[in-house]
C-alpha positions in Angstrom: -65.6 8.4 -106.3 -63.0 8.8 -109.3 -62.2 12.1 -110.9 -61.7 12.5 -115.0 -58.0 13.0 -115.9 -57.5 16.7 -116.4 -56.1 16.1 -120.1 -59.4 14.8 -121.1 -61.4 17.5 -119.7 -59.4 20.0 -121.5 -59.7 17.8 -124.6 -63.4 17.6 -124.5 -63.6 21.5 -123.6 -61.7 22.3 -126.7 -62.5 19.7 -129.3 -65.3 21.7 -131.0 -63.5 24.8 -130.4 -60.1 24.3 -132.2 -58.8 22.0 -134.9 -57.1 18.8 -133.6 -54.0 17.4 -135.3 -54.5 13.7 -136.1 -51.9 12.5 -133.1 -54.5 15.1 -130.7 -57.7 13.0 -132.4 -56.1 9.7 -131.7 -55.0 10.5 -128.1 -58.4 12.1 -127.3 -60.5 8.9 -128.8 -58.2 6.7 -126.9 -58.6 8.8 -123.4 -62.3 8.7 -124.1 -62.3 4.6 -124.3 -60.3 4.5 -121.2 -63.0 6.7 -119.3 -65.7 4.2 -120.6 -63.8 1.3 -119.3 -63.0 3.0 -116.0 -66.8 4.0 -115.7 -67.6 0.4 -116.2 -65.2 -0.8 -113.5 -66.4 1.9 -110.9 -69.9 0.7 -111.4 -68.7 -2.7 -110.5 -66.8 -1.4 -107.5 -69.7 0.7 -106.2 -71.6 -2.8 -105.6 -69.1 -3.6 -102.7 -68.2 -2.1 -99.7 -64.8 -0.4 -100.2 -64.1 1.5 -96.9 -61.2 -1.1 -96.0 -59.7 -0.3 -99.1 -57.8 2.4 -100.7 -58.6 2.8 -104.6 -56.2 4.9 -106.9 -57.1 5.3 -110.4 -55.5 5.7 -113.8 -51.6 5.4 -113.5 -49.3 5.8 -116.4 -45.9 4.0 -116.0 -43.1 3.8 -118.4 -41.7 0.4 -119.2 -38.8 -0.2 -121.4 -39.5 3.4 -122.7 -43.1 2.6 -124.0 -46.4 3.9 -121.8 -48.3 1.3 -119.9 -51.6 2.1 -117.9 -52.7 0.8 -114.9 -56.1 1.7 -114.5 -57.1 0.9 -111.1 -55.0 0.1 -108.0 -56.7 -1.5 -105.0 -54.8 -1.3 -101.8 -55.7 -3.6 -98.9 -54.3 -4.3 -95.5 -52.9 -7.3 -97.0 -52.8 -7.0 -100.8 -52.2 -4.9 -103.7 -54.3 -5.4 -106.5 -53.4 -3.8 -110.2 -56.0 -3.8 -113.0 -55.3 -3.1 -116.7 -58.5 -2.5 -118.3 -59.2 -3.8 -122.0 -61.9 -4.0 -124.4 -60.8 -6.5 -126.7 -63.6 -8.6 -128.4 -63.9 -12.1 -130.3 -61.8 -15.1 -129.8 -58.1 -15.1 -128.9 -55.3 -17.4 -127.9 -51.9 -17.0 -126.0 -49.4 -18.0 -128.3 -45.9 -20.2 -127.4 -44.2 -16.8 -127.0 -46.6 -15.7 -124.3 -48.1 -13.0 -126.6 -52.3 -12.4 -126.7 -53.4 -13.0 -130.4 -56.5 -12.9 -132.3 -57.7 -16.0 -134.0 -56.2 -14.4 -137.3 -52.7 -14.3 -135.5 -52.7 -10.8 -135.0 -50.7 -9.7 -132.0 -52.4 -7.8 -129.6 -51.0 -7.8 -126.2 -47.5 -9.0 -124.9 -47.8 -10.7 -121.4 -44.1 -10.7 -121.0 -44.5 -7.0 -120.2 -46.8 -7.9 -117.1 -43.7 -9.4 -115.3 -41.9 -6.0 -116.2 -44.8 -4.1 -114.8 -45.4 -6.4 -111.9 -41.5 -5.5 -110.9 -41.8 -1.7 -111.4 -44.7 -1.8 -108.9 -42.7 -4.5 -106.5 -40.0 -1.8 -106.4 -42.3 1.1 -105.9 -44.8 -0.4 -103.2 -42.4 -1.3 -100.7 -44.1 -1.8 -97.3 -42.3 -1.0 -93.9 -40.9 -3.7 -91.7 -40.6 -7.4 -92.9 -43.7 -8.0 -94.2 -44.1 -7.3 -98.1 -47.9 -7.2 -99.4 -48.6 -9.5 -102.4 -48.9 -7.6 -105.6 -51.5 -9.1 -108.0 -51.9 -8.3 -111.6 -54.9 -8.6 -113.6 -55.6 -7.7 -117.1 -59.6 -7.0 -117.1 -61.5 -7.9 -120.4 -64.4 -5.6 -120.1 -66.0 -6.8 -123.3 -68.6 -9.6 -122.7 -67.4 -10.7 -126.4 -64.0 -11.6 -125.4 -63.2 -15.1 -125.1 -59.8 -16.9 -124.6 -59.0 -20.2 -126.4 -56.5 -23.0 -125.9 -53.9 -22.1 -122.9 -55.8 -20.3 -120.0 -53.7 -17.5 -117.9 -54.5 -16.4 -114.2 -53.7 -12.6 -115.6 -56.9 -12.5 -117.1 -60.4 -11.8 -115.3 -63.1 -11.4 -117.9 -66.0 -9.2 -117.1 -68.5 -11.7 -116.0 -66.2 -12.9 -113.4 -65.3 -9.0 -112.1 -68.1 -8.6 -109.6 -67.2 -12.1 -107.8 -63.7 -10.9 -107.8 -64.1 -7.8 -106.1 -66.6 -9.1 -103.8 -63.7 -11.7 -102.9 -61.4 -8.6 -102.5 -64.0 -6.9 -100.3 -64.5 -10.0 -98.1 -60.5 -10.8 -97.5 -60.1 -7.0 -96.7 -62.6 -7.5 -94.0 -61.7 -10.8 -92.5 -58.1 -10.1 -92.8 -58.6 -6.6 -90.9 -60.4 -8.2 -87.8 -57.7 -11.2 -87.6 -54.9 -8.5 -88.3 -51.7 -10.1 -86.9 -48.6 -7.9 -88.0 -45.7 -9.5 -88.8 -43.0 -9.5 -85.8 -39.4 -7.8 -85.8 
């Protein structure tokens, strides 16, 4: 279903054959972690019927001159779902500045950037006609050891909830397709 990124294939081929710089090793390790997370997500996705969906893997987007990764984009007749996968572990909280932090107060993820990411996709995912499909962005915490304390956010989806969320997407894609009423012009 999913193809391994070409860059990762090249790194894997060259890893024991050529010396890597420190930056190349860091990039290679990050790509392996992303591949592992995408594989875990794909295992959940394989448990549902995806015939009424389009699934796109691994989009790299520049937001304010910084690279953001959307690991999975699921498109149904009525909605776009963006999934950003993370493997954070331990207890975290959202501070008053909307930044996800560890319990030792280390900033991990700037949730303010999610609005920019959303807007970027909103500009690119323009539907024809008057109807614009909603765009839903979720940060999926693939590590079962992740806990969010205090203020909750609907941006987060924990690994335990992922199968149910994907099943709901499958169900709504089928139901809505049966009752499809295109917007009148």
